[in-house]
C-alpha positions as CSV (number, residue, x, y, z in Angstrom):
1,M,85.5,31.5,127.7
2,G,83.4,31.8,124.5
3,C,83.5,34.8,122.2
4,L,80.8,37.4,123.0
5,F,80.2,39.9,120.2
6,T,78.0,42.9,121.0
7,F,76.7,45.4,118.5
8,S,79.1,48.0,120.0
9,S,82.2,45.9,119.6
10,I,81.3,45.0,116.0
11,L,80.8,48.7,115.2
12,N,84.2,49.7,116.8
13,F,85.9,46.9,114.8
14,Y,84.3,48.2,111.6
15,L,85.4,51.8,112.3
16,L,89.0,50.7,113.0
17,M,89.1,48.8,109.7
18,K,87.9,51.9,107.9
19,L,90.5,54.2,109.3
20,P,93.1,53.6,106.6
21,L,90.5,54.3,103.9
22,I,89.4,57.5,105.7
23,S,93.0,58.6,106.0
24,C,93.6,58.0,102.3
25,L,90.4,60.0,101.4
26,L,91.6,62.8,103.6
27,L,95.0,62.9,101.9
28,L,93.4,62.9,98.5
29,S,91.1,65.7,99.6
30,L,94.1,67.8,100.9
31,G,96.0,67.1,97.7
32,A,93.0,68.4,95.7
33,C,92.9,71.6,97.9
34,Q,96.6,72.2,97.4
35,K,96.2,71.8,93.7
36,D,93.4,74.3,93.6
37,A,95.6,76.8,95.5
38,E,98.4,76.3,93.1
39,D,96.1,76.9,90.2
40,E,95.3,80.3,91.6
41,V,98.9,81.5,91.8
42,Q,99.5,84.6,89.6
43,P,100.9,83.7,86.2
44,E,104.7,84.2,85.6
45,Y,106.6,84.8,82.5
46,A,110.3,84.9,81.5
47,D,110.8,88.6,81.8
48,W,107.7,89.7,83.8
49,Y,105.7,89.1,86.9
50,A,102.0,89.3,86.3
51,L,99.6,90.3,89.1
52,R,95.8,90.1,88.6
53,A,93.4,92.7,90.1
54,P,91.0,91.4,92.7
55,D,88.0,93.0,90.9
56,D,86.7,93.1,87.3
57,R,88.1,96.5,86.3
58,A,91.3,97.6,84.7
59,I,94.2,98.6,87.0
60,E,94.6,102.4,86.7
61,A,97.7,103.0,88.7
62,V,100.3,101.4,90.9
63,H,102.6,102.5,93.7
64,G,105.2,100.9,95.9
65,D,107.5,97.8,95.5
66,I,106.6,94.3,94.6
67,D,109.1,93.0,97.2
68,G,107.5,95.1,99.9
69,T,104.2,96.9,100.0
70,L,102.4,97.4,96.7
71,L,99.2,99.4,96.0
72,I,97.0,99.4,93.0
73,T,93.7,101.2,92.2
74,T,91.0,99.9,89.9
75,G,89.4,103.3,89.6
76,Y,87.2,103.4,92.7
77,K,89.0,101.1,95.2
78,I,92.5,100.8,96.5
79,Y,94.1,97.4,97.2
80,R,97.2,96.6,99.1
81,T,99.4,93.5,99.0
82,T,102.6,92.5,100.8
83,D,103.0,89.0,99.2
84,R,103.3,89.8,95.5
85,G,99.6,89.8,94.8
86,R,98.8,86.4,96.3
87,T,96.4,88.1,98.7
88,W,95.0,91.6,98.6
89,R,93.5,93.8,101.3
90,T,91.0,96.5,100.5
91,A,92.2,99.9,101.8
92,D,90.0,102.1,103.9
93,Y,89.2,104.6,101.1
94,R,85.6,106.0,101.5
95,S,84.8,108.1,98.4
96,N,83.1,107.7,95.1
97,S,85.7,109.8,93.3
98,S,87.6,108.1,90.5
99,L,91.2,107.3,91.2
100,L,93.9,107.7,88.5
101,G,97.3,108.0,90.2
102,F,99.4,107.9,93.3
103,L,102.0,110.5,94.3
104,Q,104.5,110.3,97.2
105,L,105.5,113.6,98.8
106,Q,108.0,112.9,101.6
107,D,106.0,110.8,104.2
108,T,102.6,111.5,102.6
109,L,101.0,109.5,99.9
110,L,98.4,111.2,97.8
111,I,95.7,109.8,95.5
112,L,94.9,111.8,92.4
113,N,91.4,111.7,90.9
114,A,91.4,113.5,87.6
115,Q,93.3,113.5,84.3
116,L,94.8,116.3,82.4
117,G,95.6,115.8,78.7
118,S,95.3,112.8,76.4
119,A,98.1,110.3,75.6
120,S,96.7,109.2,72.2
121,N,98.5,112.1,70.4
122,N,101.9,111.3,72.0
123,A,101.3,114.0,74.6
124,T,101.7,113.4,78.3
125,A,98.6,112.5,80.3
126,Y,98.7,113.6,83.9
127,A,96.8,112.5,87.0
128,I,95.9,115.6,88.9
129,Y,93.8,116.9,91.9
130,P,94.8,115.1,95.1
131,S,91.7,114.2,97.0
132,Y,92.9,111.9,99.8
133,F,96.2,111.2,101.7
134,S,97.7,108.3,103.6
135,L,100.4,108.2,106.2
136,D,100.5,104.4,106.6
137,Q,101.5,103.1,103.2
138,G,98.0,103.3,101.8
139,M,96.0,101.3,104.3
140,T,93.9,104.2,105.6
141,W,93.0,107.5,103.8
142,K,91.8,110.9,104.9
143,P,90.4,113.8,102.9
144,Y,93.2,116.0,101.6
145,T,93.0,119.8,101.6
146,D,95.8,122.0,100.3
147,W,94.9,125.7,100.3
148,R,98.2,126.4,98.4
149,R,96.9,124.6,95.3
150,R,97.8,126.6,92.2
151,N,96.2,127.0,88.8
152,D,98.9,125.0,87.0
153,F,97.5,121.7,88.2
154,E,100.3,120.9,90.7
155,P,101.0,118.5,92.1
156,K,100.6,116.1,89.2
157,V,102.1,112.8,88.0
158,A,102.5,111.5,84.5
159,R,100.4,108.4,83.7
160,N,101.5,107.3,80.3
161,R,105.3,107.8,80.7
162,A,108.0,107.3,83.3
163,T,111.7,107.7,83.6
164,S,114.2,105.1,84.8
165,A,117.1,105.8,87.1
166,S,119.5,106.2,84.1
167,G,117.2,108.9,82.5
168,M,115.6,106.6,79.9
169,E,112.0,107.5,79.2
170,Y,109.4,104.6,78.8
171,S,106.0,105.5,77.4
172,I,102.8,103.7,76.4
173,D,102.7,103.3,72.6
174,F,99.3,104.1,71.0
175,L,97.8,103.1,67.7
176,V,95.0,105.3,66.3
177,T,92.9,103.6,63.6
178,P,90.0,105.3,61.8
179,V,86.7,103.5,62.2
180,S,86.3,103.7,58.4
181,P,88.1,105.5,55.6
182,Q,85.6,108.5,55.7
183,S,85.1,108.5,59.4
184,S,86.4,111.2,61.8
185,S,86.2,108.7,64.7
186,S,89.0,106.4,65.5
187,Y,89.8,103.4,67.6
188,I,92.5,104.2,70.1
189,E,94.5,101.2,71.1
190,T,97.7,100.6,73.1
191,V,100.3,98.3,71.5
192,G,103.0,98.1,74.0
193,I,105.8,100.1,75.6
194,R,108.5,102.1,73.8
195,T,111.6,103.8,75.1
196,S,113.0,107.3,74.2
197,M,115.7,105.4,72.2
198,G,113.1,103.7,70.0
199,K,113.2,100.3,71.6
200,Q,109.8,98.4,71.8
201,L,109.0,96.3,74.8
202,S,106.4,93.6,74.2
203,L,104.2,92.2,76.9
204,P,103.1,88.6,77.3
205,Q,99.5,89.4,76.2
206,E,97.6,92.3,74.6
207,H,95.8,94.8,76.9
208,Q,94.5,98.3,76.9
209,L,97.4,99.9,78.9
210,T,96.7,102.7,81.4
211,S,99.9,103.7,83.2
212,V,103.7,103.1,83.7
213,Y,105.8,103.4,86.9
214,F,109.3,102.7,88.2
215,D,110.2,101.6,91.7
216,A,113.4,102.5,93.5
217,S,115.2,99.6,91.9
218,S,114.3,100.8,88.4
219,R,111.9,97.9,87.7
220,L,109.2,98.8,85.3
221,Y,105.5,98.5,86.3
222,V,102.8,98.5,83.6
223,T,99.1,98.6,84.4
224,G,96.2,97.7,82.1
225,S,93.0,95.9,81.4
226,A,92.4,92.2,81.3
227,P,93.9,90.4,78.3
228,L,92.3,91.1,75.0
229,C,91.2,88.6,72.3
230,G,89.8,91.2,69.9
231,R,90.4,94.9,69.0
232,G,88.7,97.6,67.1
233,K,85.1,96.8,66.2
234,D,85.8,93.2,67.4
235,F,86.9,94.3,70.8
236,S,86.6,91.6,73.5
237,F,88.2,90.3,76.6
238,C,89.6,86.8,76.6
239,G,87.6,85.9,79.7
240,E,87.2,87.6,83.0
241,Q,87.7,91.3,83.1
242,N,90.1,91.6,86.0
243,G,92.9,94.0,85.1
244,V,96.6,93.0,85.0
245,L,99.8,94.5,86.4
246,Y,103.1,93.6,84.8
247,V,106.4,94.1,86.7
248,S,109.8,93.6,85.0
249,K,111.9,91.0,86.7
250,K,115.1,93.0,86.0
251,P,115.8,96.7,86.3
252,Q,115.4,98.6,83.1
253,P,118.2,100.7,81.6
């Protein structure tokens, strides 16, 4: 019997011949997607984990544990991660009040929305005035009302200094530089972290730092702006303005 080729059989044969090529293209495509995903992994350094904020603001405060549930606020939103910052969920916080600190009181987590004091003169700056509370590790928030609130700004939590389990204090180190020799105005810059014993801790990049915090394992958390490529009158960010959170890989003494 002679060979009978129809248009349909020729098309099927052509598609079968093309399958290896299509498979290769799919593998190449998947490889490209995986590479893109790897490029988005948070940067890591010898002594620090670095987590990048999901929006273009400085990170103002942090609460929790990098190995469990971790919360950050960028001033007007609260974000929650359970996978070391690879993904973030926006918490159900519905207010236009600025957010500057977290405070745990037994099973209740408070968010504080004002600041008392300035850290630039080596004083302690406190986050004060609890406005909302959460009972589910920061996922949902409700308005907080405490009729027992006193006039001494309690409860409050320090923003620019924190104490490790051993009693060592860690604080944000500030540098105040006059705008000019005759000027009464100054540039206020943060230059790292110092301990109460005089030790200086350097961070992988320069930032305007905002707060420090210790978890239950005595690992140090430092929040701040995006990396800086200029200071003073030449102030500039290196690129995008998403804030950064550093977490020490080892407990601090």
